[in-house]
PAFI-750462 format. One record per atom (N, C-alpha, C): residue in three letters; x, y, z negated. Coordinates in steps of 0.2 Angstrom, whole numbers, plus 5000, padded with zeros to 4 digits. Layout:
N
ALAXYZ ...
This chain:
531
UNK555445525114 UNK554945505109 UNK554245465112 UNK554145495118 UNK553645455123 UNK553945375123 UNK554645365124 UNK555145295127 UNK555045275121 UNK554945295116 UNK554945255109 UNK554445235108 UNK553745275111 UNK553045235108 UNK553045195113 UNK553145185118 UNK553245135124 UNK553445075123 UNK554145085119 UNK554345015116 UNK554044985110 UNK553645045105 UNK553644995102 UNK552744975103 UNK552445005109 UNK551844985111 UNK552044895112 UNK552644885116 UNK552644835119 UNK552944785115 UNK553044795110 UNK553144745103 UNK552544725100 UNK552344785099 UNK551544775095 UNK551044725101 UNK550944735107 UNK550744695112 UNK551044625108 UNK551644615109 UNK551944535110 UNK551744515103 UNK551844545098 UNK551444515091 UNK550744495090 UNK550344545095 UNK549544535095 UNK549744455097 UNK550044455104 UNK549844415108 UNK550044335105 UNK550544335100 UNK550744275098 UNK551144265092 UNK551344315089 UNK551744325083 UNK552644325086 UNK552844365082 UNK553444375083 UNK554044325085 UNK553944285082 UNK554344205079 UNK554444175085 UNK553544185091 UNK553544135095 UNK553644165101 UNK553944235099 UNK553744285105 UNK554344255114 UNK555044235112 UNK555544225114 UNK555344145117 UNK555144125113 UNK555144045113 UNK554544015119 UNK553844065117 UNK553444045118 UNK553044095125 UNK553544135127 UNK553144175133 UNK552944135140 UNK553044105143 UNK552744065147 UNK552244045144 UNK552044005139 UNK551443975137 UNK550644025136 UNK550944065131 UNK550544095130 UNK550144175134 UNK550644175141 UNK550444185146 UNK549844155148 UNK549644115148 UNK549044065151 UNK548544085146 UNK548444105142 UNK548144115135 UNK547344155138 UNK547044145137 UNK546244165139 UNK546044215135 UNK546344295133 UNK546344335129 UNK545944395134 UNK545544435135 UNK545444515139 UNK546044555139 UNK546444545133 UNK547044595130 UNK547344585137 UNK547644515137 UNK548244495144 UNK547944495149 UNK547444505153 UNK547044505157 UNK547544545163 UNK547544515169 UNK548044565174 UNK547644605177 UNK546944605173 UNK546544665178 UNK546544745175 UNK547044745167 UNK547044825164 UNK547844815164 UNK548144885163 UNK548744905162 UNK549144865156 UNK548544845152 UNK549244795146 UNK549344735149 UNK548844715150 UNK548844635153 UNK549244645159 UNK549544665161 UNK550044675168 UNK550544675165 UNK550644735159 UNK551444735156 UNK551544695153 UNK551044645148 UNK551444595147 UNK551744525149 UNK551344535156 UNK551344485162 UNK551944495165 UNK552244545164 UNK552844585167 UNK553544545163 UNK553344565156 UNK553844535153 UNK553944455153 UNK553144425151 UNK553044365149 UNK553444295157 UNK553144315163 UNK553444275168 UNK553844265170 UNK554444325169 UNK555044315168 UNK555544305164 UNK555344285157 UNK555544285153 UNK556044225153 UNK556744205153 UNK557244165155 UNK557244125161 UNK557144165164 UNK557344175172 UNK557944215174 UNK558044195180 UNK558644245183 UNK558544315185 UNK557844305188 UNK557444365194 UNK556944365190 UNK556744415193 UNK555844455193 UNK555644385199 UNK554844395197 UNK554644365201 UNK554544395209 UNK554744365216 UNK554944385220 UNK554044415224 UNK554244475227 UNK553944515231 UNK553644485238 UNK552944455240 UNK553144425246 UNK553044495251 UNK552944545250 UNK552844615254 UNK553344655254 UNK553944635249 UNK554444675250 UNK554944695258 UNK554944745257 UNK555444745264 UNK556044725263 UNK556544715270 UNK557144685268 UNK557444725266 UNK557844695261 UNK558344725254 UNK558744735257 UNK559344725263 UNK559844735265 UNK559844725272 UNK560744765276 UNK560544735282 UNK560844665283 UNK561044645288 UNK561444575290 UNK562144595288 UNK562544545288 UNK563344535287 UNK563844555293 UNK563244545299 UNK563844595305 UNK563444655305 UNK563344695300 UNK563444755297 UNK563944785289 UNK563644725287 UNK563744745278 UNK564144685277 UNK564444685272 UNK564744615270 UNK564244585265 UNK564244535263 UNK563744515258 UNK563744525250 UNK563244535247 UNK563044545242 UNK563444495237 UNK563844545233 UNK564444495230 UNK564144475223 UNK563544505219 UNK563344485214 UNK562744485214 UNK562644455206 UNK561944465205 UNK561944505199 UNK561044545198 UNK560644545191 UNK560344515190 UNK560144475184 UNK560844465181 UNK561344425183 UNK561844395179 UNK562144425172 UNK562544495172 UNK562744505178 UNK563244565179 UNK562844625178 UNK563244685180 UNK562644745179 UNK562544795187 UNK562744765191 UNK562844775198 UNK562644705203 UNK562444735208 UNK562244695215 UNK562844695220 UNK563044785221 UNK563444795225 UNK564044815220 UNK564844805225 UNK565444835220 UNK565444915217 UNK565444925212 UNK565345005212 UNK565545045214 UNK565345095217 UNK565645155221 UNK565045225216 UNK565145275215 UNK564945325213 UNK564645405219 UNK564245435217 UNK563845495222 UNK563445475227 UNK563345415228 UNK562845405233 UNK562445325233 UNK561745315236 UNK561445255236 UNK561745195241 UNK561945145239 UNK562245115244 UNK562045105251 UNK562545125257 UNK562145145264 UNK562145055266 UNK561445045268 UNK561544955271 UNK560944905265 UNK560844955259 UNK560744905255 UNK560144945249 UNK560045005250 UNK559545025246 UNK558945035250 UNK558345025245 UNK557745005248 UNK557145055243 UNK556645085245 UNK556245105240 UNK555745065236 UNK555645085231 UNK555145025226 UNK555744985223 UNK556345005223 UNK556644955223 UNK556744935216 UNK556745015209 UNK556644965203 UNK556144905200 UNK556144845199 UNK555744805200 UNK555744795191 UNK555144835188 UNK555344845180 UNK554644805176 UNK554544825170 UNK553844785168 UNK553444845170 UNK553644935168 UNK553044985168 UNK553044985176 UNK553344975181 UNK553244965187 UNK552744925190 UNK552844865187 UNK552444815187 UNK551644805187 UNK551544855180 UNK551044865176 UNK550744915181 UNK550944985182 UNK550545045189 UNK550445025195 UNK550944975197 UNK551044995205 UNK550844915208 UNK550744895212 UNK550144955217 UNK549644935211 UNK549044975211 UNK548444975208 UNK548045035212 UNK547245025210 UNK546845055216 UNK546845105212 UNK547145125208 UNK546945185205 UNK547645255203 UNK547345285203 UNK548045345203 UNK548145345196 UNK548845345193 UNK549445375198 UNK549745325202 UNK549545255199 UNK549945185201 UNK549945195209 UNK549545185213 UNK549545185220 UNK549845245224 UNK549745325220 UNK550045365224 UNK550745365223 UNK550945335217 UNK551845315216 UNK551945285222 UNK551645215219 UNK552045175226 UNK551945175233 UNK551345235232 UNK551245235242 UNK551845305244 UNK551945345239 UNK552545375238 UNK553345375239 UNK553545275237 UNK554045265234 UNK554345315227 UNK554045325221 UNK554145375216 UNK553845325212 UNK554745295208 UNK554745245200 UNK554745295195 UNK554545265190 UNK554645305183 UNK554945215180 UNK555445235177 UNK555745185173 UNK556345185170 UNK556345155164 UNK557145175161 UNK557245105156 UNK557345145148 UNK557845065144 UNK557645115139 UNK558045075132 UNK557945095125 UNK558645045122 UNK559145075121 UNK559745025118 UNK559945035111 UNK559845005108 UNK559945005100 UNK560544975102 UNK561044995095 UNK561644935093 UNK562144985087 UNK562544925084 UNK562944935079 UNK563644905077 UNK563744925072 UNK564344925074 UNK564844885066 UNK565144835066 UNK565644815060 UNK566244845059 UNK566744905058 UNK567444915059 UNK567744925053 UNK568444915053 UNK569044935050 UNK568944985045 UNK568845035050 UNK568645135049 UNK568245135045 UNK568145185040 UNK567545185036 UNK567645275036 UNK567745325040 UNK567745395040 UNK567145415045 UNK566745445044 UNK566445475047 UNK566745495056 UNK566545475061 UNK566945485068 UNK567645435069 UNK567545385064 UNK568345355062 UNK568545325068 UNK568045285073 UNK568245235079 UNK568445275082 UNK568245345083 UNK568545385089 UNK569245365089 UNK569645365096 UNK569345375102 UNK569045315106 UNK568945265101 UNK568445205104 UNK567945245105 UNK567745195110 UNK567145235115 UNK566445195113 UNK566045235112 UNK565045205110 UNK565145165103 UNK565445165098 UNK565545155092 UNK565845215088 UNK565545265091 UNK565945345088 UNK566045335081 UNK565445325077 UNK565545325068 UNK565345245066 UNK566145225062 UNK565845165061 UNK565445135055 UNK565245055055 UNK564845035051 UNK564245045051 UNK563745065057 UNK563045095057 UNK562545055062 UNK562145075061 UNK561545065067 UNK561345125068 UNK561145115077 UNK560945185079 UNK560645175085 UNK560145215089 UNK560045215093 UNK560545245100 UNK560645225103 UNK561145225109 UNK560945275114 UNK560545235116 UNK560045295120 UNK559345265124 UNK558945305123 UNK558345305128 UNK558245355134 UNK558145315140 UNK558345365146 UNK557645325149 UNK557445385154 UNK556945395158 UNK557345435165 UNK557045375170 UNK557245395179 UNK556545405180 UNK556545465184 UNK555945485189 UNK556345475196 UNK556145445202 UNK556645435207 UNK556345415212 UNK556645425218 UNK556345395225 UNK557245395228 UNK556945315230 UNK557945275234 UNK557645295241 UNK558045325245 UNK557945335252 UNK558045255255 UNK558045245260 UNK557845195265 UNK558245185268 UNK559045145267 UNK559545155269 UNK559745095274 UNK559145045272 UNK559344975276 UNK559144995283 UNK558545035285 UNK558445035291 UNK558845115297 UNK558545095302 UNK559245165305 UNK558845175311 UNK558145195311 UNK557745225312 UNK557545275313 UNK557645335309 UNK557445375304 UNK557845405298 UNK557545465300 UNK558145485290 UNK557745495284 UNK558045495280 UNK557645465273 UNK557745505267 UNK557345505261 UNK557545565256 UNK557345515250 UNK558045565245 UNK557645515239 UNK557845585234 UNK557945555226 UNK558045615221 UNK558145575216 UNK558145605210 UNK558245575204 UNK558345635198 UNK557845625194 UNK557745655188 UNK557945595181 UNK558445615176 UNK558545575171 UNK558545615166 UNK558345585160 UNK558645605154 UNK558745555148 UNK559045575143 UNK559345515139 UNK559345575133 UNK559245515130 UNK559345545121 UNK559345475116 UNK560145505113 UNK560345465107 UNK561145485106 UNK561445435103 UNK562145445102 UNK562545455107 UNK562345435112 UNK562845415119 UNK562945505124 UNK562245535121 UNK562345615124 UNK562945645123 UNK563245625118 UNK564045665118 UNK564745645123 UNK564545615127 UNK565045575132 UNK564745615139 UNK563945615139 UNK563945655147 UNK563945765146 UNK563945775139 UNK563745845137 UNK564245875142 UNK563945915146 UNK564345965151 UNK564246045149 UNK564846075149 UNK564746155145 UNK564346195148 UNK563846215144 UNK563046235147 UNK562646215149 UNK562546165147 UNK561946125148 UNK561646085141 UNK561346125135 UNK561146095132 UNK561746075126 UNK562246115128 UNK562946085124 UNK563146095116 UNK562646165116 UNK562646185108 UNK562646125102 UNK562246065106 UNK561946005102 UNK562645985099 UNK563245965105 UNK563845945103 UNK564445985100 UNK564346035105 UNK565046095104 UNK564846135097 UNK564446165095 UNK564346185090 UNK564146145083 UNK563646105084 UNK563446075081 UNK563545995078 UNK563845975084 UNK564045905081 UNK563445845081 UNK562845885083 UNK562345815081 UNK562545745081 UNK562345705079 UNK562345645079 UNK562045605083 UNK561545635086 UNK560845605093 UNK560845695096 UNK560745665103 UNK560745715106 UNK560145715113 UNK560245755116 UNK559845735122 UNK560045785129 UNK560245755135 UNK560645755141 UNK560145745147 UNK560445785153 UNK559845765159 UNK560545755162 UNK560945695162 UNK561745675168 UNK561345675175 UNK560745655179 UNK560845645185 UNK559945705187 UNK560345765190 UNK559745785192 UNK559945795201 UNK559745775203 UNK559945775211 UNK559645755217 UNK559645785224 UNK559345735230 UNK559645715234 UNK559445685238 UNK559845645243 UNK559545635250 UNK559945655255 UNK559745665264 UNK560145605267 UNK559745565268 UNK559945505273 UNK559745515281 UNK560345515284 UNK560445525292 UNK560745455295 UNK560345425297 UNK560445355300 UNK560945365308 UNK560945415312 UNK561445445319 UNK561845435316 UNK562545465311 UNK563145475312 UNK563345395308 UNK563845355312 UNK564245305311 UNK563645255309 UNK563645225303 UNK563145165302 UNK562845215295 UNK562945245295 UNK562345285290 UNK562745345286 UNK562445405285 UNK562745455282 UNK562245495274 UNK562545485270 UNK562145525263 UNK562345575258 UNK561945625260 UNK562245695256 UNK561745685250 UNK562345705245 UNK561745715239 UNK562145785237 UNK561545815233 UNK561545875231 UNK561545895223 UNK561545925219 UNK561445915212 UNK562245875206 UNK561645865201 UNK562145855195 UNK562045775197 UNK562845745195 UNK562545665197 UNK563445655192 UNK563345575191 UNK564045545187 UNK564345545193 UNK565245565190 UNK565645575194 UNK565645505198 UNK566145515203 UNK566245435207 UNK566745395207 UNK567245405201 UNK567745375201 UNK567645315194 UNK567845255194 UNK567945205188 UNK567445155189 UNK567845095184 UNK567345035183 UNK566945035181 UNK566745065176 UNK566245075172 UNK565645125173 UNK565245125167 UNK564745175169 UNK564245185161 UNK564345265162 UNK563845275156 UNK563245245153 UNK562845265158 UNK562145215158 UNK562145145155 UNK561945115149 UNK562045035145 UNK561945015150 UNK561344985156 UNK561344925157 UNK561844935165 UNK562244995167 UNK562744985175 UNK563544955168 UNK563644945163 UNK564344915160 UNK564244845160 UNK564844825160 UNK565044745157 UNK564744745149 UNK565044775146 UNK565144745139 UNK564944835135 UNK564544835131 UNK564344875127 UNK564844925124 UNK565244915121 UNK565744975121 UNK566344985128 UNK566345035129 UNK566745065135 UNK567545085134 UNK567745055138 UNK568845085139 UNK568745165137 UNK569245175133 UNK569545225131 UNK569545255140 UNK570045215145 UNK570145255151 UNK569645285152 UNK568745265153 UNK568445285153 UNK568145345151 UNK568045335146 UNK567745375139 UNK568245445140 UNK568945445142 UNK569245505142 UNK569345545149 UNK568945515152 UNK568945545160 UNK568245585162 UNK568345595169 UNK567545635171 UNK567245615170 UNK566545635169 UNK565745595167 UNK565445615174 UNK565145695173 UNK564645705177 UNK565145785182 UNK564845795188 UNK564845855193 UNK564245885194 UNK564245945195 UNK563945995200 UNK564045985206 UNK563645965213 UNK563846005219 UNK563645955225 UNK563745975229 UNK563545955237 UNK564245905236 UNK563745815240 UNK564445775242 UNK564245715246 UNK564645725252 UNK564345675260 UNK564645595259 UNK564445565260 UNK564545485258 UNK564345455265 UNK564945455271 UNK565045405276 UNK565145325277 UNK564745285278 UNK564745225280 UNK565045205288 UNK565745205287 UNK565945215295 UNK565845145298 UNK565845095295 UNK565845035298 UNK565744995292 UNK565644915293 UNK565544865289 UNK566044855283 UNK566944915285 UNK567344885280 UNK567644965278 UNK567345025281 UNK567545085277 UNK567145125277 UNK567245165271 UNK566745205267 UNK567245255266 UNK566845335267 UNK567245395266 UNK566645455261 UNK567045495258 UNK566845525254 UNK567145605254 UNK566745655253 UNK566745715255 UNK566545765251 UNK566745795245 UNK566145845243 UNK566445925239 UNK566045955237 UNK566346005233 UNK565846015225 UNK566146035221 UNK565946045216 UNK566146105210 UNK565646115205 UNK565946175202 UNK566646165197 UNK566546105197 UNK567146065193 UNK566846015188 UNK567145995184 UNK567145935179 UNK566745945173 UNK566145915170 UNK565845935164 UNK565746015164 UNK565446065169 UNK565246115168 UNK564946155175 UNK564546175172 UNK563946225175 UNK564046295179 UNK563646295185 UNK563946345190 UNK563946415186 UNK563746415183 UNK563346485177 UNK563946495172 UNK564246465171 UNK564946455167 UNK565446495171 UNK565246535176 UNK565646595180 UNK565646655176 UNK565246665174 UNK565046755171 UNK565746745167 UNK565646815167 UNK566246855164 UNK566146845157 UNK566446845150 UNK566146855143 UNK566846885140 UNK566546925134 UNK567146955130 UNK567246925123 UNK567646905120 UNK567646855113 UNK568046905110 UNK568146885102 UNK568446905099 UNK569146875100 UNK569846895098 UNK570446865098 UNK570646875106 UNK570246935110 UNK570446965117 UNK570246935123 UNK570046895123 UNK569846835130 UNK569446885133 UNK569546895137 UNK568746935145 UNK569046865149 UNK568446855152 UNK568646815157 UNK567946755160 UNK567946695164 UNK567546655163 UNK567346625157 UNK566646595158 UNK566546585149 UNK566746505149 UNK567146485156 UNK567446415158 UNK567846435163 UNK568546435160 UNK568946455167 UNK569046375170 UNK569146325171 UNK568846255172 UNK568346275178 UNK567846315178 UNK567046325184 UNK567446345189 UNK567746315193 UNK567746335200 UNK567646295208 UNK567846315211 UNK567546265220 UNK568046235217 UNK567946145217 UNK568546095218 UNK568146065224 UNK568946005225 UNK568645945230 UNK568645885225 UNK568145855230 UNK568145785227 UNK568345745236 UNK568645665235 UNK568645645242 UNK568845565239 UNK568645515243 UNK568745455242 UNK568845395249 UNK569145355248 UNK569145295255 UNK568945215252 UNK568545205254 UNK568745135251 UNK568445085257 UNK568845025253 UNK568844985260 UNK568644915257 UNK568344885263 UNK568044815259 UNK568044745265 UNK568344705262 UNK568544635268 UNK567944635270 UNK567944585275 UNK567244565279 UNK566744505274 UNK567144475270 UNK566844425265 UNK566444485261 UNK566744555257 UNK566744565253 UNK567144555245 UNK567344485244 UNK567644475242 UNK568244535237 UNK568344585240 UNK569044625239 UNK568644695242 UNK568844755237 UNK568544825239 UNK569144855236 UNK569444895239 UNK569844955236 UNK569545035236 UNK569745045233 UNK569345095232 UNK569845155228 UNK569945205233 UNK570745275231 UNK570145315231 UNK570445375225 UNK570045455224 UNK570145475221 UNK570245535224 UNK570545615219 UNK569645645218 UNK569545665212 UNK569045705210 UNK569045765206 UNK568745805206 UNK568845885202 UNK569445935203 UNK569645915209 UNK570345955212 UNK570246045213 UNK570846075208 UNK570746135210 UNK571346165207 UNK571346215204 UNK572246245201 UNK572246205196 UNK571946165191 UNK571846115187 UNK572146185180 UNK571846235181 UNK572346275173 UNK571646245169 UNK571846255163 UNK571646235156 UNK570746265154 UNK570246205156 UNK569546205154 UNK569446185150 UNK568546175149 UNK568246135144 UNK568346065146 UNK568346045151 UNK568645965153 UNK568845965160 UNK569146025162 UNK569346005169 UNK570145985173 UNK569645915173 UNK570145865173 UNK570445845180 UNK570645865182 UNK571345855190 UNK571445765190 UNK570845715194 UNK571045655193 UNK571145625199 UNK571645575199 UNK571845545203 UNK571745465204 UNK571645415206 UNK571745345205 UNK571445285209 UNK571345235207 UNK570945185212 UNK570645125208 UNK570145105210 UNK570045035208 UNK569944985212 UNK569944915211 UNK570044845215 UNK569644805212 UNK569344785218 UNK568644725213 UNK568944655219 UNK568844605217 UNK569044545215 UNK568744485216 UNK568244445220 UNK567944405220 UNK568444325222 UNK568644285214 UNK568844225216 UNK568544175218 UNK567844185215 UNK567144115218 UNK566544145214 UNK566244095213 UNK565344115211 UNK565544115204 UNK565944105199 UNK566044115194 UNK566444175192 UNK566944165194 UNK567544235193 UNK567644285197 UNK567844325195 UNK567944405197 UNK568444445192 UNK568744505194 UNK568944545190 UNK568944585194 UNK569244665189 UNK568944735190 UNK569444755187 UNK569944795191 UNK570544845189 UNK570544925191 UNK570744965186 UNK570745045187 UNK571445065185 UNK571445105188 UNK572145155185 UNK572245215190 UNK572245255185 UNK572445345185 UNK572745375183 UNK572845435186 UNK573145495182 UNK572845565179 UNK572845585176 UNK572345645174 UNK572545735171 UNK572445755173 UNK572945825168 UNK572745895170 UNK572945935166 UNK572645995167 UNK573446045167 UNK573246105170 UNK573846145168 UNK573746195163 UNK574346225160 UNK574146285155 UNK573846265150 UNK574046205147 UNK573546195139 UNK574146225135 UNK573546275129 UNK573946295125 UNK574246255120 UNK574846265119 UNK575446215112 UNK575346245106 UNK575046165105 UNK574746165098 UNK574946195092 UNK575746175094 UNK576646205088 UNK576646255090 UNK576346305092 UNK576346365093 UNK575746395091 UNK575146385094 UNK574546425090 UNK574546415086 UNK574746335082 UNK574446325077 UNK573846295076 UNK573546295080 UNK572746275080 UNK572146335081 UNK572446385082 UNK572146435084 UNK571846445089 UNK571246465092 UNK571046475098 UNK570846555101 UNK571146605096 UNK571346665099 UNK571646705105 UNK570946715110 UNK571246735115 UNK571146685122 UNK570846635119 UNK570646585125 UNK569746585125 UNK569646565130 UNK568846565133 UNK568446535126 UNK568746455122 UNK568346425118 UNK568546465112 UNK568746525109 UNK568646545104 UNK568046545098 UNK567546545103 UNK566946575100 UNK566746495097 UNK567046425100 UNK566846375100 UNK567146365091 UNK567846365092 UNK568246355088 UNK567846415080 UNK567646475082 UNK567546515076 UNK566946465074 UNK566346445076 UNK565846425076 UNK565846365072 UNK566546335072 UNK566646265068 UNK566546205073 UNK566646225078 UNK566246185086 UNK566746115087 UNK566646105090 UNK567146055096 UNK567446095102 UNK567946125100 UNK568346155106 UNK568746105111 UNK568846105117 UNK569446045119 UNK570046065115 UNK570245985118 UNK570945995113 UNK571446045113 UNK572146065110 UNK572746085116 UNK573246035115 UNK573746045119 UNK574345995120 UNK574846015114 UNK575145935113 UNK575645935108 UNK576245935114 UNK576545985118 UNK576945995120 UNK577545965119 UNK578045945126 UNK578645905125 UNK579445955121 UNK579046015126 UNK579346075123 UNK579146125117 UNK579246115111 UNK579046145106 UNK578846205106 UNK579346245107 UNK579246315108 UNK578846355116 UNK578746305121 UNK578646335129 UNK577646355124 UNK577146405125 UNK576646425125 UNK576346395128 UNK576346355134 UNK575746315138 UNK576346255140 UNK575846225143 UNK576146145148 UNK575646125148 UNK575946085154 UNK575346025157 UNK575345965153 UNK574645955153 UNK574545885149 UNK574045845152 UNK574445795152 UNK574345735156 UNK574345665152 UNK573845615156 UNK573545545153 UNK573645485159 UNK573945445156 UNK573745395161 UNK573545325159 UNK573045315162 UNK572445265160 UNK572445185163 UNK572445135161 UNK572445065165 UNK571945015162 UNK571444975165 UNK571044965162 UNK570744885167 UNK570844835165 UNK570544765169 UNK569844725165 UNK569544695167 UNK569044675167 UNK569044585171 UNK568944565167 UNK569144485168 UNK568444475165 UNK568044435172 UNK567244415171 UNK567044345173 UNK566944285169 UNK566544235171 UNK565944235169 UNK565644195173 UNK564844185173 UNK564744125172 UNK564644115167 UNK564544055163 UNK563844005166 UNK563044065167 UNK562544035169 UNK562344095172 UNK561744085173 UNK561444155179 UNK561044205175 UNK561044175168 UNK561144235162 UNK561444255157 UNK562044235158 UNK562644225153 UNK563344245158 UNK563544305153 UNK564344315157 UNK564844325151 UNK565244315153 UNK566044345147 UNK566344385149 UNK566644425146 UNK566944475148 UNK567544485144 UNK568244495148 UNK568944505144 UNK569144555145 UNK569044655141 UNK569544685143 UNK570144705141 UNK570544705146 UNK571344735144 UNK571344795147 UNK571744845143 UNK571844925142 UNK572444955139 UNK572744995145 UNK573245025142 UNK573145095143 UNK573045145138 UNK573045215138 UNK573745265135 UNK574145315139 UNK574445355137 UNK574345425138 UNK574145435131 UNK573845525132 UNK574545555131 UNK574845565135 UNK575445595135 UNK575645645128 UNK575245725131 UNK575245775127 UNK574745775120 UNK574345715119 UNK573845735115 UNK573245755114 UNK573245785122 UNK572445815124 UNK571945795125 UNK571845725127 UNK571045685128 UNK571145665122 UNK571445615118 UNK571245605112 UNK571345665105 UNK571745685106 UNK571845735098 UNK572545705097 UNK572845655099 UNK573445645094 UNK573945605101 UNK574545615099 UNK575245605106 UNK575245535105 UNK574945495109 UNK575245425108 UNK574845375113 UNK575145315112 UNK575045265119 UNK574445215115 UNK574045185119 UNK573545155115 UNK573445095117 UNK573445035114 UNK573344965118 UNK572544925117 UNK572344905119 UNK571544875119 UNK571244825121 UNK571344765118 UNK571044715119 UNK570244695116 UNK569744675119 UNK569044655119 UNK568644595122 UNK568244555119 UNK568144515121 UNK567244515123 UNK566844525127 UNK566144525123 UNK565744465129 UNK565244455127 UNK564544415131 UNK564044455131 UNK563844425137 UNK563244475139 UNK562644405142 UNK562144405137 UNK561544355136 UNK560944415139 UNK560844395144 UNK560044405148 UNK559544365146 UNK559044375140 UNK558544325139 UNK558144355145 UNK557944385149 UNK557644395156 UNK558044425158 UNK557644475166 UNK558044525169 UNK557844605167 UNK557544585161 UNK557244655156 UNK557744675150 UNK557944615146 UNK558044615140 UNK558844565139 UNK559344625137 UNK559944605137 UNK560344615133 UNK560544555130 UNK560944565122 UNK561844565123 UNK562144605120 UNK562844615122 UNK563344605114 UNK563444565113 UNK563944565106 UNK564744555106 UNK565044595106 UNK565944605107 UNK566344595100 UNK567244575101 UNK567544585096 UNK567944635100 UNK568244695097 UNK568944735102 UNK569444765094 UNK569944745099 UNK570644765093 UNK570844815098 UNK571044905093 UNK571244935096 UNK571844945092 UNK572644985094 UNK573044985091 UNK573345065095 UNK573645085090 UNK573745155092 UNK574545165091 UNK575145145095 UNK575845135094 UNK576045195091 UNK576045255093 UNK576545305089 UNK576145345082 UNK575645345083 UNK575445375076 UNK574645365076 UNK574545395070 UNK573845335067 UNK573245385069 UNK573045365075 UNK572445385078 UNK571745375076 UNK571945325072 UNK571045295072 UNK570845315060 UNK570245315063 UNK569945325056 UNK570045405054 UNK570145455058 UNK570345515058 UNK569645555058 UNK569245585055 UNK568745635054 UNK568845675062 UNK568845675070 UNK568745705075 UNK568545785073 UNK568045805068 UNK567745865064 UNK568145895062 UNK568745895059 UNK569245915054 UNK569945895057 UNK569945895066 UNK570645895068 UNK570945935067 UNK571645925066 UNK572145985064 UNK572845955069 UNK572645895074 UNK573145875079 UNK573845835075 UNK573745815068 UNK574045775064 UNK573645705062 UNK573645665062 UNK573345595056 UNK573045635050 UNK572645615047 UNK572345635041 UNK572545585036 UNK572445595029 UNK572945545025 UNK572345475026 UNK571845475027 UNK571545385031 UNK571845385038 UNK572245395040 UNK572345385049 UNK572645315046 UNK572245265053 UNK572745185055 UNK572945205060 UNK573345135062 UNK573545115068 UNK573445085072 UNK572745045066 UNK572445015070 UNK571544995069 UNK571244985073 UNK570544965073 UNK570244895073 UNK569844875072 UNK569444805074 UNK568544825073 UNK568344825078 UNK567544825080 UNK567344765081 UNK566844745078 UNK566344695081 UNK565744735081 UNK565644735086 UNK564644765089 UNK564444725092 UNK563644755095 UNK563344695099 UNK562744775101 UNK562344745107 UNK561744795107 UNK561044755110 UNK560544795110 UNK560044765113 UNK559844815117 UNK559644805125 UNK559344835128 UNK558644815131 UNK558144855132 UNK557544825132 UNK557044895140 UNK557144845145 UNK556944895150 UNK556344905149 UNK556144955151 UNK555444965152 UNK555144985160 
């Protein structure tokens, strides 16, 4: 609610200053208007100028007092990309601030410009202690060939067709450790909050999860990142230790809107690991190699789910059988030029028994930069769970399982499997995902992305339907400024073996509904406004 109020305040200030029709075109000239409201001596004036002074530009106004933002190329590879028009400056990896290119007070956002550095609290205190408060609001909508509630699923981030929605309102409170320097240890943290339709993708069992698992609220809230970091420069080129809840380390895509190429996400991303709770070590060994090793409580589950429960139907055991000590490890190799990066990962590894989302993930990503205009990302993985109940045997009943309570309440228990052996009580349910993004930088404020994807839900446990999927999408990312981005796109989805689209997931039975379709075409766009 506070973020929505701030968003309206910015819009109202813009209207008062010159009218909505002139806002985009005349911001620089308006910035010079002699008005007490727009004076840089007050919060609202500084906030206004933070937007106006960068409108139409590819980067914020440079801070002459800023610390060096990265080490030299003798220690780390050159920065591969810029924001805008891309959603990152370093090739993405998860679980750590980039060693060698993370500095305090790094988020150059309008709110930060308005409150810090100022001579009064809280701005000066926040700035001096390198604590930043910022975020964004993303709203979007789609027009689709599907027409039932939830009918775009398993297409991601436009769950319900033909609707305008608040995708996410996000707030960060964070301190970024200084990993550029190598003389002393440093620390950091992040506390994030998210509210909107996309909460359903980050929901972890046991943390605000009744919103989705029982009530299936259209919008909800979550805290996908709550962690602390410790940076120790004495180990090789630097060691980062992260403890808490964090976004899982795999994937070329990211849940938070500004960190993704396109508005929609691939099924490959939407159907795998999102968050982990645990301890992760990231060692920058040298210019080329980086290693990660960690232990977590599983995937999309909280440590307190180890408690024993007794449920109608005879189940006695952990609230979530997937809550168990799990291993995470990765190796990253980057060439001296920084034009190629290979990232091999295993995530959430344990006994692999069926849980809320106990996915055993193994795969990797590759990033390649052809030149200043073109680059490509590619990801492939295989994920699975063992001992998943066979839908043909259970008939859809969850009696005797940890998720019978969710089923009894008419909620969203994890899907069962459509096993190859129709008479087996359980089976291993796996899925293969492959996705690539080919990207072309048209201008410093414009990028076009072509997404090509194949996803094979081999036992139907991930999407609810045992089928192979193809997805092609093209999107344009246009930045009006470093703080405002528009992302229109069109995507075509096809389920080869069964009619997996235009079904209501809330009425899941394992078989397509009468409304089911093999294809879905979605035209969509979103607008992200940083504050």
